[in-house]
C-alpha positions as CSV (number, residue, x, y, z in Angstrom):
1,S,80.1,104.1,-15.7
2,T,77.3,106.3,-14.6
3,K,77.0,107.1,-10.9
4,R,73.6,108.1,-9.4
5,Q,73.4,110.1,-6.2
6,N,70.6,112.1,-4.6
7,G,68.2,111.4,-7.5
8,R,70.6,113.1,-10.0
9,S,72.3,111.3,-12.9
10,K,76.0,111.8,-12.9
11,G,78.1,111.2,-15.9
12,P,78.9,112.4,-19.4
13,I,76.3,113.1,-22.1
14,D,76.0,110.3,-24.7
15,L,77.5,112.3,-27.5
16,P,76.5,110.1,-30.4
17,F,72.9,109.9,-29.2
18,C,72.9,113.7,-28.6
19,L,74.3,114.4,-32.1
20,L,71.7,112.0,-33.7
21,V,68.8,113.7,-31.9
22,L,70.1,117.2,-33.1
23,L,70.7,115.9,-36.6
24,L,67.2,114.3,-36.9
25,T,65.6,117.4,-35.4
26,S,67.4,119.6,-37.9
27,I,66.5,117.4,-40.9
28,G,62.8,117.5,-39.7
29,L,62.8,121.3,-39.5
30,I,64.4,121.6,-43.0
31,M,61.8,119.2,-44.4
32,L,59.0,121.1,-42.7
33,F,60.3,124.4,-44.1
34,S,60.4,122.9,-47.6
35,A,56.9,121.5,-47.4
36,S,55.2,124.5,-45.7
37,F,56.9,127.4,-47.4
38,P,54.3,128.0,-50.1
39,R,51.3,127.7,-47.8
40,A,52.8,129.9,-45.1
41,Y,53.8,132.5,-47.7
42,Y,50.3,132.7,-49.3
43,E,48.3,132.5,-46.1
44,D,50.4,134.6,-43.7
45,S,52.9,136.4,-45.9
46,N,55.5,134.8,-43.7
47,P,57.2,131.9,-45.3
48,T,58.8,130.8,-42.0
49,F,55.6,130.8,-39.9
50,Y,55.4,127.0,-39.5
51,V,59.1,126.3,-39.2
52,A,59.6,129.0,-36.6
53,R,56.7,127.7,-34.5
54,Q,58.0,124.1,-34.8
55,G,61.6,125.4,-34.1
56,V,60.4,126.7,-30.7
57,F,58.9,123.3,-29.8
58,A,62.1,121.6,-31.0
59,I,64.2,123.8,-28.7
60,M,61.9,123.1,-25.8
61,G,62.0,119.4,-26.6
62,V,65.8,119.2,-26.7
63,A,66.0,121.3,-23.5
64,S,63.6,118.9,-21.8
65,M,65.6,115.9,-23.0
66,F,68.7,117.3,-21.3
67,F,66.8,118.1,-18.1
68,V,65.1,114.7,-17.9
69,G,68.4,113.0,-18.8
70,K,69.9,114.4,-15.6
71,I,67.2,112.8,-13.4
72,N,67.7,109.3,-12.0
73,Y,65.2,107.2,-14.0
74,Q,64.4,105.0,-11.0
75,R,62.4,107.9,-9.6
76,F,59.8,107.5,-12.4
77,R,58.9,103.9,-11.3
78,G,56.4,105.3,-8.8
79,L,54.6,107.1,-11.5
80,A,54.1,104.1,-13.8
81,K,50.7,102.8,-12.5
82,P,49.1,106.1,-11.7
83,L,50.1,107.5,-15.1
84,L,48.6,104.4,-16.8
85,M,45.4,104.8,-14.9
86,L,45.3,108.6,-15.7
87,S,45.9,107.9,-19.4
88,I,43.0,105.4,-19.6
89,L,40.7,107.8,-17.8
90,L,41.7,110.6,-20.2
91,L,41.2,108.3,-23.2
92,I,37.7,107.6,-21.9
93,M,37.0,111.3,-21.5
94,V,37.9,111.9,-25.1
95,I,35.2,109.6,-26.4
96,I,32.5,111.1,-24.2
97,P,30.3,113.4,-26.4
98,H,30.9,117.1,-25.9
99,V,34.0,116.5,-23.8
100,G,36.6,115.6,-26.4
101,L,37.5,118.2,-29.0
102,T,37.1,117.3,-32.7
103,R,39.5,118.4,-35.5
104,N,39.4,117.0,-39.1
105,N,36.7,114.5,-38.2
106,A,38.8,112.9,-35.4
107,T,38.0,113.4,-31.7
108,R,41.4,113.1,-30.1
109,W,42.0,116.2,-28.0
110,L,41.0,117.4,-24.5
111,G,41.3,121.0,-23.4
112,V,39.8,124.4,-23.9
113,P,38.1,124.9,-27.3
114,N,39.7,127.5,-29.6
115,A,42.6,128.0,-27.2
116,A,46.2,126.9,-27.1
117,L,45.5,124.7,-24.0
118,Q,44.8,121.4,-25.8
119,F,46.5,118.0,-25.7
120,Q,46.1,114.5,-27.0
121,P,45.7,111.9,-24.2
122,S,47.2,109.3,-26.5
123,E,50.6,111.1,-26.0
124,I,50.3,110.5,-22.3
125,A,49.3,106.9,-23.0
126,K,52.5,106.3,-25.0
127,L,54.6,107.4,-22.1
128,A,52.4,105.5,-19.6
129,V,52.7,102.2,-21.5
130,V,56.5,102.4,-21.7
131,L,56.9,103.3,-18.0
132,Y,54.3,100.7,-16.8
133,F,55.6,97.9,-18.9
134,S,59.3,98.6,-18.1
135,D,58.7,98.9,-14.4
136,N,56.3,95.9,-14.1
137,M,58.3,93.6,-16.3
138,S,61.6,94.3,-14.5
139,K,59.9,93.3,-11.3
140,K,58.5,90.1,-12.8
141,K,61.5,88.8,-14.8
142,E,60.9,85.2,-13.8
143,K,57.2,85.3,-14.6
144,M,57.7,86.7,-18.1
145,Q,58.2,83.2,-19.5
146,S,54.6,82.3,-18.6
147,F,51.9,83.2,-21.1
148,R,49.2,83.6,-18.3
149,E,51.3,85.8,-16.0
150,G,53.9,87.2,-18.3
151,I,52.1,88.1,-21.5
152,L,48.3,88.0,-21.0
153,P,48.1,90.9,-18.5
154,Y,50.1,93.2,-20.9
155,I,48.0,92.2,-23.9
156,G,44.9,93.2,-21.8
157,V,46.4,96.6,-21.0
158,L,47.3,97.1,-24.7
159,G,43.9,95.9,-25.8
160,V,42.0,98.4,-23.5
161,I,44.2,101.3,-24.7
162,A,43.9,100.2,-28.4
163,I,40.1,100.0,-28.2
164,L,39.8,103.4,-26.6
165,M,42.2,105.0,-29.2
166,M,40.4,103.4,-32.1
167,K,37.2,105.0,-30.9
168,E,38.7,108.4,-31.6
169,P,39.9,107.1,-34.3
170,H,43.7,107.3,-34.0
171,L,45.3,104.4,-36.0
172,S,48.8,105.8,-36.1
173,G,48.9,106.3,-32.3
174,T,47.4,102.9,-31.7
175,L,50.0,101.2,-33.9
176,L,52.8,103.1,-32.1
177,I,51.6,102.1,-28.7
178,L,51.0,98.5,-29.7
179,G,54.5,98.4,-31.3
180,A,56.2,99.9,-28.3
181,G,54.4,97.5,-25.9
182,A,55.3,94.5,-28.1
183,A,58.9,95.6,-28.3
184,I,59.2,95.9,-24.6
185,M,57.5,92.5,-24.1
């Protein structure tokens, strides 16, 4: 059993989960190398350009996973509603002309044009929906059986986010958020 003290998670690492994450990450990097080798070779004369760059992000992601896994998840409850509001605000900013950044005929990014400081607000929205739904539904267990109080408010939240994301357009991100929200409900 896991003990939680002082906001820190105590207990062993879930070895099967950890191995699965490392295996899937490795397979993804191998597939990326296989698919990007010719393009990287002919464009940059460096066949490992894309896989090396993605490898750095993979290492940062796995390190972040271990770091966040040591934090007591109850501490994230207070961030649920503010993060949801922030994500909706950022999604609105993306669709404002000359604020959102466009790539490949899709306006999905915010940040500094032609710089590395760019991000997709839909990524924040994914996390926000999971945190908000999990926190809110765990507090309203008995009301979840009611359509009006248990389902309708969450459909409203998902609807607002889906409409904003489809304005970008970002179908894959919209489907992921709708699927995650439905799975949690």
